[in-house]
N, CA, C and O atoms as a Maestro MAE file, in Angstrom:
{
 s_m_m2io_version
 :::
 2.0.0
}

f_m_ct {
 s_m_title
 :::
 protein
 m_atom[232] {
  # First column is atom index #
  i_m_mmod_type
  r_m_x_coord
  r_m_y_coord
  r_m_z_coord
  i_m_residue_number
  s_m_chain_name
  s_m_pdb_residue_name
  s_m_pdb_atom_name
  i_m_atomic_number
  :::
  1 25 0.851 -1.170 0.000 1 A "MET " " N  " 7
  2 3 0.000 0.000 0.000 1 A "MET " " CA " 6
  3 2 0.896 1.232 0.000 1 A "MET " " C  " 6
  4 15 1.892 1.288 0.721 1 A "MET " " O  " 8
  5 25 0.545 2.183 -0.787 2 A "ASP " " N  " 7
  6 3 1.297 3.425 -0.894 2 A "ASP " " CA " 6
  7 2 0.889 4.374 0.227 2 A "ASP " " C  " 6
  8 15 -0.295 4.496 0.543 2 A "ASP " " O  " 8
  9 25 1.869 5.044 0.827 3 A "ILE " " N  " 7
  10 3 1.608 5.967 1.939 3 A "ILE " " CA " 6
  11 2 0.687 7.105 1.510 3 A "ILE " " C  " 6
  12 15 -0.040 7.657 2.336 3 A "ILE " " O  " 8
  13 25 0.711 7.459 0.230 4 A "SER " " N  " 7
  14 3 -0.123 8.576 -0.229 4 A "SER " " CA " 6
  15 2 -1.612 8.248 -0.135 4 A "SER " " C  " 6
  16 15 -2.444 9.154 -0.080 4 A "SER " " O  " 8
  17 25 -1.951 6.970 -0.117 5 A "SER " " N  " 7
  18 3 -3.358 6.607 -0.035 5 A "SER " " CA " 6
  19 2 -3.900 6.692 1.390 5 A "SER " " C  " 6
  20 15 -5.105 6.554 1.602 5 A "SER " " O  " 8
  21 25 -3.023 6.919 2.363 6 A "VAL " " N  " 7
  22 3 -3.444 6.950 3.762 6 A "VAL " " CA " 6
  23 2 -3.833 8.344 4.209 6 A "VAL " " C  " 6
  24 15 -4.596 8.482 5.166 6 A "VAL " " O  " 8
  25 25 -3.355 9.347 3.577 7 A "GLY " " N  " 7
  26 3 -3.760 10.676 4.025 7 A "GLY " " CA " 6
  27 2 -2.865 11.770 3.506 7 A "GLY " " C  " 6
  28 15 -3.031 12.933 3.873 7 A "GLY " " O  " 8
  29 25 -1.942 11.428 2.679 8 A "GLY " " N  " 7
  30 3 -1.071 12.420 2.065 8 A "GLY " " CA " 6
  31 2 -0.304 13.245 3.059 8 A "GLY " " C  " 6
  32 15 0.357 12.691 3.938 8 A "GLY " " O  " 8
  33 25 -0.369 14.544 2.950 9 A "SER " " N  " 7
  34 3 0.430 15.444 3.772 9 A "SER " " CA " 6
  35 2 -0.141 15.625 5.179 9 A "SER " " C  " 6
  36 15 0.470 16.299 6.008 9 A "SER " " O  " 8
  37 25 -1.299 15.035 5.457 10 A "ALA " " N  " 7
  38 3 -1.891 15.177 6.790 10 A "ALA " " CA " 6
  39 2 -1.103 14.383 7.837 10 A "ALA " " C  " 6
  40 15 -1.209 14.664 9.031 10 A "ALA " " O  " 8
  41 25 -0.323 13.405 7.405 11 A "LEU " " N  " 7
  42 3 0.463 12.599 8.344 11 A "LEU " " CA " 6
  43 2 1.769 13.301 8.698 11 A "LEU " " C  " 6
  44 15 2.372 13.971 7.859 11 A "LEU " " O  " 8
  45 25 2.191 13.146 9.924 12 A "THR " " N  " 7
  46 3 3.469 13.713 10.334 12 A "THR " " CA " 6
  47 2 4.600 12.913 9.705 12 A "THR " " C  " 6
  48 15 4.398 11.796 9.230 12 A "THR " " O  " 8
  49 25 5.771 13.489 9.709 13 A "GLU " " N  " 7
  50 3 6.942 12.800 9.151 13 A "GLU " " CA " 6
  51 2 7.204 11.508 9.924 13 A "GLU " " C  " 6
  52 15 7.541 10.485 9.327 13 A "GLU " " O  " 8
  53 25 7.050 11.550 11.239 14 A "GLN " " N  " 7
  54 3 7.263 10.352 12.065 14 A "GLN " " CA " 6
  55 2 6.281 9.242 11.681 14 A "GLN " " C  " 6
  56 15 6.659 8.074 11.590 14 A "GLN " " O  " 8
  57 25 5.025 9.615 11.458 15 A "ALA " " N  " 7
  58 3 4.015 8.630 11.071 15 A "ALA " " CA " 6
  59 2 4.344 8.026 9.711 15 A "ALA " " C  " 6
  60 15 4.187 6.821 9.513 15 A "ALA " " O  " 8
  61 25 4.795 8.847 8.779 16 A "ARG " " N  " 7
  62 3 5.185 8.341 7.459 16 A "ARG " " CA " 6
  63 2 6.356 7.382 7.564 16 A "ARG " " C  " 6
  64 15 6.375 6.342 6.906 16 A "ARG " " O  " 8
  65 25 7.329 7.727 8.388 17 A "MET " " N  " 7
  66 3 8.503 6.862 8.567 17 A "MET " " CA " 6
  67 2 8.091 5.540 9.205 17 A "MET " " C  " 6
  68 15 8.536 4.476 8.776 17 A "MET " " O  " 8
  69 25 7.247 5.607 10.223 18 A "THR " " N  " 7
  70 3 6.785 4.404 10.907 18 A "THR " " CA " 6
  71 2 6.010 3.518 9.942 18 A "THR " " C  " 6
  72 15 6.206 2.303 9.917 18 A "THR " " O  " 8
  73 25 5.143 4.113 9.160 19 A "TYR " " N  " 7
  74 3 4.360 3.362 8.185 19 A "TYR " " CA " 6
  75 2 5.268 2.726 7.133 19 A "TYR " " C  " 6
  76 15 5.078 1.569 6.758 19 A "TYR " " O  " 8
  77 25 6.245 3.483 6.665 20 A "GLY " " N  " 7
  78 3 7.187 2.965 5.664 20 A "GLY " " CA " 6
  79 2 7.964 1.762 6.182 20 A "GLY " " C  " 6
  80 15 8.138 0.771 5.473 20 A "GLY " " O  " 8
  81 25 8.429 1.855 7.421 21 A "VAL " " N  " 7
  82 3 9.160 0.744 8.027 21 A "VAL " " CA " 6
  83 2 8.248 -0.475 8.164 21 A "VAL " " C  " 6
  84 15 8.671 -1.600 7.896 21 A "VAL " " O  " 8
  85 25 7.014 -0.261 8.574 22 A "ALA " " N  " 7
  86 3 6.064 -1.365 8.709 22 A "ALA " " CA " 6
  87 2 5.817 -2.037 7.354 22 A "ALA " " C  " 6
  88 15 5.723 -3.262 7.279 22 A "ALA " " O  " 8
  89 25 5.713 -1.253 6.305 23 A "CYS " " N  " 7
  90 3 5.516 -1.822 4.961 23 A "CYS " " CA " 6
  91 2 6.720 -2.646 4.526 23 A "CYS " " C  " 6
  92 15 6.566 -3.718 3.943 23 A "CYS " " O  " 8
  93 25 7.913 -2.148 4.808 24 A "LEU " " N  " 7
  94 3 9.129 -2.900 4.461 24 A "LEU " " CA " 6
  95 2 9.191 -4.218 5.217 24 A "LEU " " C  " 6
  96 15 9.547 -5.248 4.645 24 A "LEU " " O  " 8
  97 25 8.849 -4.188 6.492 25 A "LYS " " N  " 7
  98 3 8.865 -5.414 7.300 25 A "LYS " " CA " 6
  99 2 7.851 -6.425 6.775 25 A "LYS " " C  " 6
  100 15 8.134 -7.622 6.726 25 A "LYS " " O  " 8
  101 25 6.664 -5.945 6.379 26 A "MET " " N  " 7
  102 3 5.653 -6.849 5.820 26 A "MET " " CA " 6
  103 2 6.152 -7.475 4.518 26 A "MET " " C  " 6
  104 15 5.938 -8.663 4.277 26 A "MET " " O  " 8
  105 25 6.813 -6.682 3.684 27 A "ALA " " N  " 7
  106 3 7.330 -7.205 2.423 27 A "ALA " " CA " 6
  107 2 8.397 -8.266 2.677 27 A "ALA " " C  " 6
  108 15 8.412 -9.303 2.015 27 A "ALA " " O  " 8
  109 25 9.283 -8.010 3.628 28 A "GLN " " N  " 7
  110 3 10.312 -8.988 3.963 28 A "GLN " " CA " 6
  111 2 9.682 -10.261 4.507 28 A "GLN " " C  " 6
  112 15 10.104 -11.362 4.156 28 A "GLN " " O  " 8
  113 25 8.683 -10.120 5.353 29 A "HIS " " N  " 7
  114 3 8.015 -11.282 5.933 29 A "HIS " " CA " 6
  115 2 7.339 -12.104 4.835 29 A "HIS " " C  " 6
  116 15 7.385 -13.334 4.871 29 A "HIS " " O  " 8
  117 25 6.723 -11.451 3.876 30 A "SER " " N  " 7
  118 3 6.076 -12.151 2.761 30 A "SER " " CA " 6
  119 2 7.092 -12.944 1.955 30 A "SER " " C  " 6
  120 15 6.832 -14.086 1.574 30 A "SER " " O  " 8
  121 25 8.242 -12.350 1.695 31 A "GLU " " N  " 7
  122 3 9.289 -13.044 0.955 31 A "GLU " " CA " 6
  123 2 9.794 -14.241 1.745 31 A "GLU " " C  " 6
  124 15 10.039 -15.305 1.175 31 A "GLU " " O  " 8
  125 25 9.952 -14.075 3.054 32 A "ASN " " N  " 7
  126 3 10.417 -15.177 3.891 32 A "ASN " " CA " 6
  127 2 9.407 -16.315 3.897 32 A "ASN " " C  " 6
  128 15 9.794 -17.482 3.847 32 A "ASN " " O  " 8
  129 25 8.122 -15.992 3.959 33 A "MET " " N  " 7
  130 3 7.101 -17.025 3.984 33 A "MET " " CA " 6
  131 2 7.126 -17.841 2.693 33 A "MET " " C  " 6
  132 15 7.012 -19.066 2.731 33 A "MET " " O  " 8
  133 25 7.275 -17.177 1.568 34 A "ALA " " N  " 7
  134 3 7.357 -17.889 0.293 34 A "ALA " " CA " 6
  135 2 8.572 -18.817 0.287 34 A "ALA " " C  " 6
  136 15 8.487 -19.952 -0.181 34 A "ALA " " O  " 8
  137 25 9.688 -18.339 0.800 35 A "GLN " " N  " 7
  138 3 10.909 -19.148 0.869 35 A "GLN " " CA " 6
  139 2 10.676 -20.375 1.759 35 A "GLN " " C  " 6
  140 15 11.070 -21.483 1.393 35 A "GLN " " O  " 8
  141 25 10.049 -20.192 2.905 36 A "TYR " " N  " 7
  142 3 9.803 -21.318 3.815 36 A "TYR " " CA " 6
  143 2 8.876 -22.350 3.178 36 A "TYR " " C  " 6
  144 15 9.094 -23.551 3.334 36 A "TYR " " O  " 8
  145 25 7.856 -21.903 2.472 37 A "ILE " " N  " 7
  146 3 6.930 -22.825 1.817 37 A "ILE " " CA " 6
  147 2 7.661 -23.639 0.756 37 A "ILE " " C  " 6
  148 15 7.468 -24.851 0.660 37 A "ILE " " O  " 8
  149 25 8.494 -22.982 -0.038 38 A "ILE " " N  " 7
  150 3 9.254 -23.691 -1.079 38 A "ILE " " CA " 6
  151 2 10.209 -24.694 -0.444 38 A "ILE " " C  " 6
  152 15 10.308 -25.832 -0.904 38 A "ILE " " O  " 8
  153 25 10.906 -24.288 0.600 39 A "MET " " N  " 7
  154 3 11.847 -25.189 1.260 39 A "MET " " CA " 6
  155 2 11.127 -26.395 1.865 39 A "MET " " C  " 6
  156 15 11.626 -27.517 1.776 39 A "MET " " O  " 8
  157 25 9.963 -26.179 2.476 40 A "ASP " " N  " 7
  158 3 9.181 -27.277 3.025 40 A "ASP " " CA " 6
  159 2 8.738 -28.230 1.929 40 A "ASP " " C  " 6
  160 15 8.771 -29.447 2.112 40 A "ASP " " O  " 8
  161 25 8.326 -27.689 0.795 41 A "SER " " N  " 7
  162 3 7.890 -28.525 -0.327 41 A "SER " " CA " 6
  163 2 9.032 -29.387 -0.851 41 A "SER " " C  " 6
  164 15 8.836 -30.561 -1.166 41 A "SER " " O  " 8
  165 25 10.213 -28.810 -0.943 42 A "VAL " " N  " 7
  166 3 11.381 -29.565 -1.401 42 A "VAL " " CA " 6
  167 2 11.703 -30.670 -0.411 42 A "VAL " " C  " 6
  168 15 11.987 -31.798 -0.813 42 A "VAL " " O  " 8
  169 25 11.661 -30.360 0.873 43 A "GLU " " N  " 7
  170 3 11.950 -31.352 1.899 43 A "GLU " " CA " 6
  171 2 10.939 -32.502 1.847 43 A "GLU " " C  " 6
  172 15 11.321 -33.670 1.923 43 A "GLU " " O  " 8
  173 25 9.673 -32.176 1.721 44 A "ILE " " N  " 7
  174 3 8.626 -33.198 1.628 44 A "ILE " " CA " 6
  175 2 8.830 -34.035 0.362 44 A "ILE " " C  " 6
  176 15 8.684 -35.256 0.400 44 A "ILE " " O  " 8
  177 25 9.163 -33.394 -0.747 45 A "SER " " N  " 7
  178 3 9.390 -34.116 -2.001 45 A "SER " " CA " 6
  179 2 10.575 -35.067 -1.873 45 A "SER " " C  " 6
  180 15 10.524 -36.194 -2.365 45 A "SER " " O  " 8
  181 25 11.629 -34.623 -1.222 46 A "ASN " " N  " 7
  182 3 12.795 -35.485 -1.021 46 A "ASN " " CA " 6
  183 2 12.445 -36.693 -0.165 46 A "ASN " " C  " 6
  184 15 12.859 -37.811 -0.470 46 A "ASN " " O  " 8
  185 25 11.690 -36.476 0.900 47 A "GLU " " N  " 7
  186 3 11.278 -37.581 1.764 47 A "GLU " " CA " 6
  187 2 10.394 -38.562 0.997 47 A "GLU " " C  " 6
  188 15 10.557 -39.776 1.119 47 A "GLU " " O  " 8
  189 25 9.466 -38.038 0.212 48 A "ALA " " N  " 7
  190 3 8.578 -38.894 -0.571 48 A "ALA " " CA " 6
  191 2 9.369 -39.717 -1.580 48 A "ALA " " C  " 6
  192 15 9.089 -40.901 -1.766 48 A "ALA " " O  " 8
  193 25 10.345 -39.110 -2.226 49 A "MET " " N  " 7
  194 3 11.162 -39.827 -3.201 49 A "MET " " CA " 6
  195 2 11.992 -40.910 -2.520 49 A "MET " " C  " 6
  196 15 12.117 -42.014 -3.051 49 A "MET " " O  " 8
  197 25 12.552 -40.615 -1.368 50 A "GLU " " N  " 7
  198 3 13.329 -41.615 -0.630 50 A "GLU " " CA " 6
  199 2 12.454 -42.811 -0.251 50 A "GLU " " C  " 6
  200 15 12.885 -43.956 -0.381 50 A "GLU " " O  " 8
  201 25 11.237 -42.555 0.213 51 A "LYS " " N  " 7
  202 3 10.315 -43.640 0.571 51 A "LYS " " CA " 6
  203 2 9.929 -44.449 -0.663 51 A "LYS " " C  " 6
  204 15 9.880 -45.678 -0.613 51 A "LYS " " O  " 8
  205 25 9.657 -43.765 -1.761 52 A "PHE " " N  " 7
  206 3 9.302 -44.450 -3.000 52 A "PHE " " CA " 6
  207 2 10.432 -45.359 -3.444 52 A "PHE " " C  " 6
  208 15 10.202 -46.523 -3.774 52 A "PHE " " O  " 8
  209 25 11.649 -44.837 -3.456 53 A "LEU " " N  " 7
  210 3 12.782 -45.641 -3.904 53 A "LEU " " CA " 6
  211 2 13.053 -46.811 -2.969 53 A "LEU " " C  " 6
  212 15 13.421 -47.894 -3.425 53 A "LEU " " O  " 8
  213 25 12.877 -46.607 -1.674 54 A "ALA " " N  " 7
  214 3 13.082 -47.690 -0.713 54 A "ALA " " CA " 6
  215 2 12.067 -48.809 -0.941 54 A "ALA " " C  " 6
  216 15 12.418 -49.989 -0.904 54 A "ALA " " O  " 8
  217 25 10.813 -48.436 -1.177 55 A "GLU " " N  " 7
  218 3 9.771 -49.437 -1.424 55 A "GLU " " CA " 6
  219 2 9.994 -50.134 -2.767 55 A "GLU " " C  " 6
  220 15 9.729 -51.328 -2.906 55 A "GLU " " O  " 8
  221 25 10.470 -49.400 -3.724 56 A "ARG " " N  " 7
  222 3 10.703 -49.954 -5.063 56 A "ARG " " CA " 6
  223 2 11.827 -50.970 -5.046 56 A "ARG " " C  " 6
  224 15 11.779 -51.977 -5.753 56 A "ARG " " O  " 8
  225 25 12.831 -50.704 -4.243 57 A "ASN " " N  " 7
  226 3 13.990 -51.597 -4.182 57 A "ASN " " CA " 6
  227 2 13.722 -52.855 -3.365 57 A "ASN " " C  " 6
  228 15 14.513 -53.796 -3.429 57 A "ASN " " O  " 8
  229 25 12.649 -52.902 -2.610 58 A "ASN " " N  " 7
  230 3 12.339 -54.092 -1.804 58 A "ASN " " CA " 6
  231 2 11.583 -55.111 -2.588 58 A "ASN " " C  " 6
  232 15 11.245 -56.170 -2.059 58 A "ASN " " O  " 8
  :::
 }
 m_bond[231] {
  # First column is bond index #
  i_m_from
  i_m_to
  i_m_order
  :::
  1 1 2 1
  2 2 3 1
  3 3 4 2
  4 3 5 1
  5 5 6 1
  6 6 7 1
  7 7 8 2
  8 7 9 1
  9 9 10 1
  10 10 11 1
  11 11 12 2
  12 11 13 1
  13 13 14 1
  14 14 15 1
  15 15 16 2
  16 15 17 1
  17 17 18 1
  18 18 19 1
  19 19 20 2
  20 19 21 1
  21 21 22 1
  22 22 23 1
  23 23 24 2
  24 23 25 1
  25 25 26 1
  26 26 27 1
  27 27 28 2
  28 27 29 1
  29 29 30 1
  30 30 31 1
  31 31 32 2
  32 31 33 1
  33 33 34 1
  34 34 35 1
  35 35 36 2
  36 35 37 1
  37 37 38 1
  38 38 39 1
  39 39 40 2
  40 39 41 1
  41 41 42 1
  42 42 43 1
  43 43 44 2
  44 43 45 1
  45 45 46 1
  46 46 47 1
  47 47 48 2
  48 47 49 1
  49 49 50 1
  50 50 51 1
  51 51 52 2
  52 51 53 1
  53 53 54 1
  54 54 55 1
  55 55 56 2
  56 55 57 1
  57 57 58 1
  58 58 59 1
  59 59 60 2
  60 59 61 1
  61 61 62 1
  62 62 63 1
  63 63 64 2
  64 63 65 1
  65 65 66 1
  66 66 67 1
  67 67 68 2
  68 67 69 1
  69 69 70 1
  70 70 71 1
  71 71 72 2
  72 71 73 1
  73 73 74 1
  74 74 75 1
  75 75 76 2
  76 75 77 1
  77 77 78 1
  78 78 79 1
  79 79 80 2
  80 79 81 1
  81 81 82 1
  82 82 83 1
  83 83 84 2
  84 83 85 1
  85 85 86 1
  86 86 87 1
  87 87 88 2
  88 87 89 1
  89 89 90 1
  90 90 91 1
  91 91 92 2
  92 91 93 1
  93 93 94 1
  94 94 95 1
  95 95 96 2
  96 95 97 1
  97 97 98 1
  98 98 99 1
  99 99 100 2
  100 99 101 1
  101 101 102 1
  102 102 103 1
  103 103 104 2
  104 103 105 1
  105 105 106 1
  106 106 107 1
  107 107 108 2
  108 107 109 1
  109 109 110 1
  110 110 111 1
  111 111 112 2
  112 111 113 1
  113 113 114 1
  114 114 115 1
  115 115 116 2
  116 115 117 1
  117 117 118 1
  118 118 119 1
  119 119 120 2
  120 119 121 1
  121 121 122 1
  122 122 123 1
  123 123 124 2
  124 123 125 1
  125 125 126 1
  126 126 127 1
  127 127 128 2
  128 127 129 1
  129 129 130 1
  130 130 131 1
  131 131 132 2
  132 131 133 1
  133 133 134 1
  134 134 135 1
  135 135 136 2
  136 135 137 1
  137 137 138 1
  138 138 139 1
  139 139 140 2
  140 139 141 1
  141 141 142 1
  142 142 143 1
  143 143 144 2
  144 143 145 1
  145 145 146 1
  146 146 147 1
  147 147 148 2
  148 147 149 1
  149 149 150 1
  150 150 151 1
  151 151 152 2
  152 151 153 1
  153 153 154 1
  154 154 155 1
  155 155 156 2
  156 155 157 1
  157 157 158 1
  158 158 159 1
  159 159 160 2
  160 159 161 1
  161 161 162 1
  162 162 163 1
  163 163 164 2
  164 163 165 1
  165 165 166 1
  166 166 167 1
  167 167 168 2
  168 167 169 1
  169 169 170 1
  170 170 171 1
  171 171 172 2
  172 171 173 1
  173 173 174 1
  174 174 175 1
  175 175 176 2
  176 175 177 1
  177 177 178 1
  178 178 179 1
  179 179 180 2
  180 179 181 1
  181 181 182 1
  182 182 183 1
  183 183 184 2
  184 183 185 1
  185 185 186 1
  186 186 187 1
  187 187 188 2
  188 187 189 1
  189 189 190 1
  190 190 191 1
  191 191 192 2
  192 191 193 1
  193 193 194 1
  194 194 195 1
  195 195 196 2
  196 195 197 1
  197 197 198 1
  198 198 199 1
  199 199 200 2
  200 199 201 1
  201 201 202 1
  202 202 203 1
  203 203 204 2
  204 203 205 1
  205 205 206 1
  206 206 207 1
  207 207 208 2
  208 207 209 1
  209 209 210 1
  210 210 211 1
  211 211 212 2
  212 211 213 1
  213 213 214 1
  214 214 215 1
  215 215 216 2
  216 215 217 1
  217 217 218 1
  218 218 219 1
  219 219 220 2
  220 219 221 1
  221 221 222 1
  222 222 223 1
  223 223 224 2
  224 223 225 1
  225 225 226 1
  226 226 227 1
  227 227 228 2
  228 227 229 1
  229 229 230 1
  230 230 231 1
  231 231 232 2
  :::
 }
}
């Protein structure tokens, strides 16, 4: 969300800075969540493949 949509010049500089930092933190958190989901999927896929190969070899 753009800070200009919240109230433009009616916000104090401190409020704009606080809002900007909060937006950056949310963006970083979103990127981290995507990374964790991908890593979990890879881990699950590796485990599934190991189980499949173990069963296949028996």
